[in-house]
C-alpha positions in Angstrom: -17.6 8.3 -15.2 -15.8 5.2 -14.0 -12.3 5.8 -12.5 -9.2 3.8 -12.6 -9.8 0.3 -11.3 -7.8 -0.6 -8.2 -7.1 -3.6 -5.9 -5.9 -3.0 -2.4 -4.0 -5.6 -0.6 -3.9 -5.7 3.1 -3.3 -7.9 6.2 -4.4 -6.1 9.2 -6.4 -3.3 10.7 -7.1 -1.7 7.3 -6.7 1.9 8.3 -5.1 2.9 4.9 -7.9 0.9 3.1 -10.3 2.9 5.0 -8.8 6.2 4.0 -9.0 5.2 0.3 -12.6 3.9 0.7 -13.5 7.2 2.5 -11.8 9.2 -0.1 -13.7 7.5 -3.0 -16.9 7.8 -1.1 -16.2 11.7 -0.5 -15.6 12.2 -4.3 -12.0 12.9 -3.7 -10.6 10.0 -5.5 -11.2 9.1 -9.1 -10.9 5.4 -8.7 -13.1 2.4 -8.1 -11.9 -0.1 -5.4 -12.7 -3.2 -7.1 -11.3 -5.6 -4.8 -9.6 -6.2 -1.5 -7.0 -8.9 -1.3 -6.2 -10.3 2.1 -4.1 -13.2 3.4 -5.8 -13.3 6.9 -9.4 -14.2 6.9 -9.9 -12.9 10.5 -8.3 -9.5 9.7 -10.4 -6.3 10.7 -9.8 -5.0 7.1 -12.0 -7.8 5.7 -15.1 -6.5 7.7 -14.2 -2.8 6.6 -14.5 -4.1 3.0 -17.8 -5.9 3.5 -19.3 -2.8 5.2 -18.0 -0.6 2.3 -19.6 -3.0 -0.2 -16.3 -4.0 -1.8 -15.5 -7.5 -3.0 -12.9 -9.5 -1.0 -10.4 -12.1 -2.2 -9.4 -13.7 1.2 -7.0 -16.7 1.2 -4.8 -18.7 3.7 -1.2 -18.8 2.5 -0.7 -22.2 4.1 -3.4 -23.7 1.7 -0.9 -23.4 -1.1 2.5 -25.0 -2.0 4.1 -21.7 -2.7 3.8 -17.9 -2.9 3.8 -18.3 -6.7 0.9 -20.6 -6.5 -1.5 -18.3 -4.7 -0.2 -15.2 -6.7 -1.1 -17.0 -10.0 -4.6 -17.2 -8.7 -4.7 -13.8 -7.5 -3.2 -12.5 -10.9 -6.0 -14.4 -12.7 -8.6 -12.6 -10.7 -7.0 -9.3 -11.0 -7.0 -9.7 -14.9 -10.6 -10.8 -14.8 -11.6 -7.6 -13.2 -9.4 -5.3 -15.3 -7.3 -4.1 -12.4 -5.2 -1.2 -13.4 -3.3 -0.5 -10.2 -2.4 -2.5 -7.0 -2.1 -0.7 -3.9 -0.4 -2.5 -1.0 -1.7 -1.0 2.1 -0.2 -3.0 5.1 0.1 -6.2 3.1 2.7 -8.3 5.0 3.9 -10.7 2.3 6.7 -10.6 -0.1 5.5 -10.2 -3.7 7.1 -12.5 -6.3 7.7 -11.9 -10.0 4.4 -13.7 -10.7 2.7 -10.2 -9.7 5.6 -7.9 -9.9 6.4 -8.5 -13.5 2.9 -7.9 -15.0 2.2 -5.0 -12.7 5.5 -3.3 -12.6 4.9 0.4 -12.6 1.3 -0.2 -11.6 2.0 -1.6 -8.2 2.5 0.7 -5.2 3.4 0.2 -1.5 3.2 2.5 1.7 5.8 2.1 4.2 6.1 3.5 7.7 9.7 5.0 7.3 11.7 7.4 5.2 13.1 4.9 2.7 15.7 3.9 1.9 16.2 3.9 5.6 14.5 1.3 7.8 13.1 -1.2 5.1 11.4 -4.3 6.2 9.3 -5.0 9.2 8.8 -2.6 12.1 10.1 0.6 10.4 8.6 2.6 13.3 10.7 0.7 15.9 13.8 0.6 13.7 13.6 4.5 13.5 13.2 4.9 17.3 16.2 2.4 18.1 18.4 4.2 15.8 17.7 7.4 17.4 16.6 9.5 14.5 15.0 12.9 15.0 12.7 12.6 12.0 11.0 9.8 10.3 8.0 9.5 8.1 6.3 7.5 5.5 7.0 6.6 1.9 4.9 5.6 -1.1 7.0 3.7 -3.6 6.6 1.4 -6.7 7.2 -2.2 -5.9 10.1 -3.9 -7.7 10.3 -7.3 -5.8 12.9 -6.2 -3.4 12.4 -5.4 0.2 10.9 -1.8 0.1 13.5 -1.0 -2.6 11.4 0.4 -5.5 11.5 3.9 -6.9 10.1 6.4 -4.5 7.0 8.4 -5.4 6.2 10.7 -2.4 7.4 11.0 1.3 5.9 12.8 4.3 8.2 13.7 7.3 7.2 13.2 10.9 9.2 14.6 13.7 10.3 12.3 16.5 10.3 13.6 20.2 12.8 12.5 22.7 9.9 10.9 24.7 8.4 9.1 21.9 7.8 5.2 22.1 6.4 2.9 19.4 2.9 3.5 21.1 3.1 7.4 20.8 4.9 7.7 17.4 2.6 4.9 15.6 -0.5 7.1 15.5 1.4 10.0 14.0 2.9 7.7 11.4 -0.5 6.1 10.6 -2.1 9.6 10.2 0.7 10.6 7.8 0.1 7.3 5.8 -3.6 8.1 5.7 -3.1 11.7 4.5 -0.5 10.7 1.8 -1.7 7.6 0.2 -5.0 8.8 -1.2 -3.4 11.9 -2.8 -0.8 9.7 -4.5 -3.3 7.3 -5.8 -5.2 10.3 -7.2 -2.2 11.7 -8.9 -1.7 8.3 -10.5 -5.4 8.2 -11.6 -4.8 11.6 -13.2 -1.8 10.5 -15.2 0.5 12.9 -13.4 3.1 10.3 -12.1 5.6 9.2 -14.6 8.4 6.6 -13.8 11.7 6.8 -15.5 14.3 4.4 -14.3 14.6 5.0 -10.5 13.3 8.6 -10.7 9.7 9.4 -10.4 8.3 12.8 -11.8 4.9 14.3 -10.7 3.5 16.9 -13.2 0.7 19.3 -12.7 
């Protein structure tokens, strides 16, 4: 039986993409990854998708006059494929209303900090610079703001006094890879309900 049709957006190494692909392959995730969308043709995640037999839609933002222009093309491709959920997994571009509005409540992002603290770029470094004792990862709905959408799930990671970005980052990434597939599965099973800013998980 075919599962929820998802598209993953990523810009870099693709470790979270790989975690999702592995979970699908292992039968732990009732979705089909129909498409990888990537804004960097040379990003390692593109190779990961190709090795997994997953279609890619790769583009260079500089080839377009605006964000809205390339998002209009992306939207048409998502609609053509019947995409039901967008998963932003290390996608380093701001999303405009072109995608947010048709996919609100059906687009999620994973962020390497405990939102609402440390939104934006380098959440790991921000947390260390602030001197927090715990940080973590957050999966949230995308609302067009800077990591400001309703929070679905979070996982805490303790910060050691001796931690640097280099030592903390692997633990943050491990937490992301553990949390994200589970959240996607809950969405696929219809267990995640959005009510204003509150997200309820049933079952």
